[in-house]
C-alpha positions as CSV (number, residue, x, y, z in Angstrom):
1,M,5.4,10.7,-13.2
2,T,5.8,12.4,-16.6
3,R,2.8,14.6,-16.1
4,T,4.2,15.7,-12.7
5,L,7.8,16.3,-13.8
6,W,7.1,18.0,-17.2
7,P,6.0,21.4,-15.7
8,V,9.1,21.4,-13.5
9,A,11.4,20.5,-16.3
10,T,9.9,23.3,-18.4
11,F,10.3,25.8,-15.5
12,S,13.9,24.7,-15.0
13,M,14.7,25.2,-18.7
14,V,13.0,28.6,-19.0
15,Y,14.6,29.7,-15.7
16,S,18.1,28.7,-16.9
17,L,17.5,30.5,-20.2
18,L,16.4,33.6,-18.3
19,I,19.5,33.5,-16.1
20,S,21.8,33.1,-19.1
21,A,20.0,36.0,-21.0
22,V,20.3,38.3,-18.0
23,D,24.0,37.3,-17.5
24,Y,24.6,38.0,-21.2
25,W,23.1,41.5,-21.2
26,M,23.9,42.4,-17.6
27,P,26.8,40.3,-16.2
28,L,25.9,38.6,-12.9
29,D,29.5,38.2,-11.7
30,A,28.6,39.7,-8.4
31,Y,26.0,37.0,-7.8
32,E,28.1,34.1,-9.1
33,L,28.5,31.3,-6.6
34,P,31.5,29.0,-6.3
35,P,30.7,25.5,-7.6
36,G,31.4,24.2,-4.1
37,V,28.6,26.3,-2.7
38,A,26.1,24.3,-4.9
39,T,27.9,21.0,-4.4
40,F,27.4,20.9,-0.7
41,P,23.6,21.5,-0.7
42,G,23.3,19.1,-3.6
43,T,25.1,16.4,-1.6
44,F,23.1,17.1,1.5
45,L,19.8,17.1,-0.4
46,G,20.7,13.8,-2.1
47,I,21.3,12.2,1.3
48,V,18.1,13.5,2.7
49,L,16.1,12.4,-0.4
50,A,17.7,8.9,-0.1
51,F,16.7,8.7,3.5
52,R,13.2,9.7,2.7
53,T,12.9,7.2,-0.2
54,N,14.3,4.5,2.0
55,S,11.8,5.3,4.7
56,S,8.9,5.2,2.2
57,Y,10.1,2.0,0.7
58,S,10.2,0.4,4.1
59,R,6.5,1.3,4.5
60,W,5.7,-0.1,1.1
61,W,7.7,-3.3,1.7
62,E,6.1,-3.8,5.1
63,A,2.6,-3.5,3.6
64,R,3.6,-6.2,1.0
65,I,4.9,-8.5,3.8
66,L,1.7,-8.1,5.8
67,W,-0.4,-9.1,2.9
68,G,1.8,-12.0,2.1
69,R,1.3,-13.1,5.7
70,I,-2.5,-12.6,5.4
71,T,-2.4,-14.8,2.3
72,N,-0.5,-17.6,4.0
73,D,-2.4,-17.4,7.3
74,S,-5.7,-17.5,5.3
75,R,-4.7,-20.7,3.7
76,T,-3.6,-22.1,7.1
77,F,-6.9,-21.0,8.7
78,V,-9.1,-22.7,6.0
79,R,-7.0,-25.8,6.0
80,Q,-7.2,-26.1,9.8
81,L,-10.9,-25.5,9.8
82,I,-11.6,-28.2,7.2
83,S,-9.2,-30.8,8.6
84,F,-9.9,-30.3,12.3
85,T,-13.7,-30.1,12.2
86,K,-15.5,-33.4,12.7
87,P,-18.3,-34.0,10.2
88,S,-21.8,-34.2,11.7
89,T,-23.3,-37.6,11.3
90,S,-26.8,-36.8,10.1
91,T,-27.7,-33.1,9.8
92,G,-24.6,-31.9,7.9
93,E,-24.7,-28.8,10.1
94,N,-20.9,-28.8,10.6
95,S,-20.3,-28.7,6.9
96,T,-22.6,-25.7,6.5
97,T,-20.8,-23.9,9.4
98,I,-17.4,-24.6,7.8
99,R,-18.6,-23.2,4.4
100,R,-20.1,-20.1,6.2
101,I,-16.9,-19.4,8.1
102,V,-14.7,-19.8,5.0
103,N,-17.0,-17.5,2.9
104,R,-17.0,-15.0,5.7
105,H,-13.2,-15.1,5.8
106,I,-13.2,-14.4,2.1
107,H,-15.5,-11.4,2.7
108,W,-13.2,-10.2,5.5
109,C,-10.2,-10.2,3.1
110,H,-12.1,-8.1,0.5
111,A,-13.5,-5.8,3.2
112,L,-10.1,-5.2,4.7
113,A,-8.6,-4.4,1.3
114,M,-11.3,-2.0,0.3
115,S,-11.3,-0.3,3.7
116,L,-7.6,0.4,3.4
117,R,-8.5,2.3,0.2
118,D,-11.3,4.1,1.9
119,E,-14.0,2.2,-0.1
120,D,-17.1,0.3,1.1
121,G,-16.0,-3.3,1.4
122,L,-19.3,-4.5,2.7
123,S,-21.0,-3.8,-0.6
124,I,-19.7,-7.0,-2.1
125,P,-22.5,-9.6,-2.2
126,N,-22.0,-12.9,-0.3
127,E,-24.8,-15.5,-0.2
128,W,-23.4,-17.1,2.9
129,I,-23.7,-13.9,5.0
130,A,-27.1,-12.9,6.1
131,S,-28.3,-9.4,5.4
132,T,-28.9,-8.8,9.1
133,E,-25.3,-9.7,9.8
134,L,-24.0,-7.3,7.1
135,E,-26.2,-4.6,8.5
136,T,-24.6,-5.2,11.9
137,Y,-21.2,-4.7,10.4
138,R,-22.2,-1.4,8.8
139,H,-23.0,0.1,12.2
140,C,-19.6,-0.8,13.6
141,R,-16.6,1.5,13.6
142,N,-14.3,-1.3,12.5
143,A,-16.3,-3.8,10.4
144,T,-13.3,-6.1,9.7
145,N,-12.7,-6.5,13.5
146,Q,-16.4,-7.3,14.0
147,I,-16.2,-10.0,11.3
148,L,-13.3,-11.7,13.1
149,L,-15.4,-11.6,16.3
150,Q,-18.2,-13.4,14.5
151,Q,-15.7,-16.0,13.3
152,A,-14.6,-16.6,16.9
153,N,-18.3,-17.0,17.9
154,D,-18.8,-19.6,15.2
155,L,-15.7,-21.5,16.2
156,Q,-16.9,-21.4,19.8
157,Q,-20.2,-23.1,18.7
158,L,-18.2,-25.8,16.9
159,R,-16.2,-26.3,20.1
160,Q,-19.4,-26.6,22.2
161,S,-20.9,-29.1,19.8
162,E,-17.6,-31.1,20.2
163,A,-16.8,-30.8,16.5
164,L,-13.5,-29.4,17.7
165,D,-11.4,-30.5,20.6
166,R,-9.7,-28.0,23.0
167,W,-6.4,-28.0,21.2
168,Q,-7.8,-27.7,17.7
169,A,-9.9,-24.7,18.8
170,L,-6.8,-23.2,20.3
171,E,-4.9,-23.5,17.0
172,L,-7.8,-21.9,15.1
173,D,-7.9,-19.1,17.6
174,R,-4.1,-18.5,17.1
175,S,-4.7,-18.2,13.4
176,L,-7.4,-15.6,14.1
177,R,-5.0,-13.8,16.3
178,R,-2.3,-13.6,13.6
179,L,-4.9,-12.3,11.1
180,T,-5.8,-9.6,13.7
181,D,-2.2,-8.7,14.1
182,H,-1.8,-8.3,10.3
183,M,-4.9,-6.3,10.1
184,G,-3.6,-4.0,12.8
185,G,-0.3,-3.6,11.0
186,C,-2.1,-2.5,7.8
187,E,-4.2,0.0,9.7
188,R,-1.1,1.4,11.4
189,I,0.5,2.1,8.1
190,R,-2.6,3.7,6.6
191,N,-3.4,5.8,9.7
192,T,0.2,7.0,10.3
193,P,1.1,9.3,7.4
194,F,4.6,10.4,6.7
195,P,5.4,13.5,8.7
196,P,4.0,16.3,6.5
197,M,6.4,19.0,7.8
198,Y,9.4,16.8,6.9
199,A,8.0,16.2,3.4
200,M,7.3,19.9,2.9
201,L,10.8,20.9,4.0
202,I,12.4,18.5,1.5
203,H,10.1,19.8,-1.2
204,Y,11.1,23.4,-0.5
205,L,14.8,22.5,-0.3
206,V,14.6,20.8,-3.7
207,F,13.2,24.0,-5.3
208,A,15.7,26.2,-3.5
209,F,18.5,24.1,-4.9
210,I,17.0,24.4,-8.4
211,I,16.9,28.2,-8.0
212,I,20.6,28.6,-6.8
213,L,22.1,26.0,-9.1
214,P,22.4,28.2,-12.3
215,F,24.3,30.8,-10.3
216,A,27.1,28.3,-9.7
217,L,27.3,27.6,-13.5
218,L,27.2,31.1,-15.0
219,E,30.4,30.4,-16.9
220,M,28.7,27.7,-18.9
221,P,27.0,28.6,-22.2
222,A,23.2,28.7,-22.3
223,L,22.8,25.3,-23.8
224,G,25.3,23.7,-21.4
225,L,23.5,25.3,-18.5
226,I,20.2,23.9,-19.6
227,A,21.7,20.5,-20.4
228,F,23.0,20.3,-16.8
229,T,20.3,22.0,-14.7
230,V,17.3,20.3,-16.3
231,P,18.4,16.7,-15.8
232,V,19.6,17.4,-12.2
233,S,16.2,19.0,-11.4
234,I,14.3,16.1,-12.9
235,V,16.4,13.6,-10.9
236,F,15.8,15.3,-7.6
237,L,12.1,15.8,-8.1
238,A,11.7,12.2,-9.4
239,M,13.3,10.9,-6.2
240,E,10.9,13.1,-4.2
241,K,7.9,11.9,-6.3
242,V,8.9,8.2,-5.9
243,A,9.1,8.6,-2.1
244,K,5.7,10.3,-2.0
245,V,4.1,7.5,-4.0
246,L,5.7,4.7,-2.0
247,E,4.7,6.2,1.4
248,T,1.0,5.3,0.7
249,P,1.2,1.6,-0.3
250,F,-2.6,1.1,-0.1
251,A,-3.6,3.9,-2.4
252,D,-5.0,2.9,-5.8
253,T,-1.8,3.6,-7.8
254,P,0.3,1.5,-10.2
255,S,2.9,0.9,-7.4
256,C,0.4,0.0,-4.7
257,T,0.1,-3.4,-2.9
258,P,-2.1,-5.5,-5.2
259,M,-4.6,-6.3,-2.5
260,L,-7.6,-7.1,-4.8
261,T,-5.4,-9.6,-6.7
262,L,-4.3,-11.2,-3.5
263,C,-7.9,-11.3,-2.2
264,R,-9.0,-13.1,-5.4
265,N,-6.1,-15.6,-5.0
266,I,-7.2,-16.3,-1.4
267,E,-10.8,-16.8,-2.6
268,I,-9.8,-19.2,-5.3
269,D,-7.6,-21.2,-2.9
270,A,-10.3,-21.3,-0.2
271,R,-13.1,-22.4,-2.5
272,Q,-10.9,-25.1,-4.1
273,M,-10.1,-26.4,-0.6
274,L,-13.9,-26.6,0.0
275,G,-14.2,-28.7,-3.2
276,D,-15.8,-26.0,-5.4
277,T,-15.2,-26.1,-9.1
278,D,-16.9,-22.9,-10.1
279,T,-14.2,-20.7,-8.7
280,P,-13.7,-17.1,-10.0
281,A,-11.0,-16.3,-12.5
282,I,-7.7,-14.9,-11.6
283,L,-7.5,-11.1,-11.8
284,Q,-5.3,-10.2,-14.8
285,P,-3.1,-7.1,-14.7
286,I,-4.4,-4.0,-16.3
287,D,-1.8,-2.4,-18.5
288,D,0.8,-4.6,-16.8
289,V,-0.3,-3.4,-13.4
290,S,-1.8,-5.7,-10.8
291,I,-4.7,-4.2,-8.8
């Protein structure tokens, strides 16, 4: 934020000094604007910026809600799978299938998080997923959707082997459907950018206001002009910058949704529900920022 605003603050200070110097040597009384002329655009611009910031925050908050639901429904899905599935009497095949489904779900969470950041989520190694299966996902346009399809196929096999009854299989399918809905909501946010023309218009309006503001304050001394115009410019541009950052909640920024941390939490919970003791460590914030 400081790196972004520092050049603008410098420009505003130099510009105000220039206007004061020109007004001292060649009075600009003919170009002086009544204070009300600057007050109205400033009020209008403040309302527009508040509306944009609120819209961007709504996108950011919706992303956080969706990942909260992914976390809760992941716990529900794993709990249902473990508690519903009848253990096989001799081969232990059902236990192997449960472990494979749970590990594939963990892989799905990581793949979704990294795909939302335009990274390769299939590069994470997973001993429970065959290399041929991973290669199949690589050839799909939407790998995370294909993973959910494979989950449904494995659940169908458990149903056919009578490890699940009809109603248990239906509940597990509902959990998969909710996860699909959350995935679609995340993809909608990522693939629907904030209208660029609207953002560009606000950006130009902010700079136009910075340009005309000194002409409404020509009666002030140079230091007073700088002391007023620079903070006002920084406030408006900071609001614009905050809105721009919040409108991309999945980008790898300090204010982004901490998807990797949430994925690690889901992985720890799922493995502990399976009875594993060698679970990975919780991801710690880096410079007080969760990733």
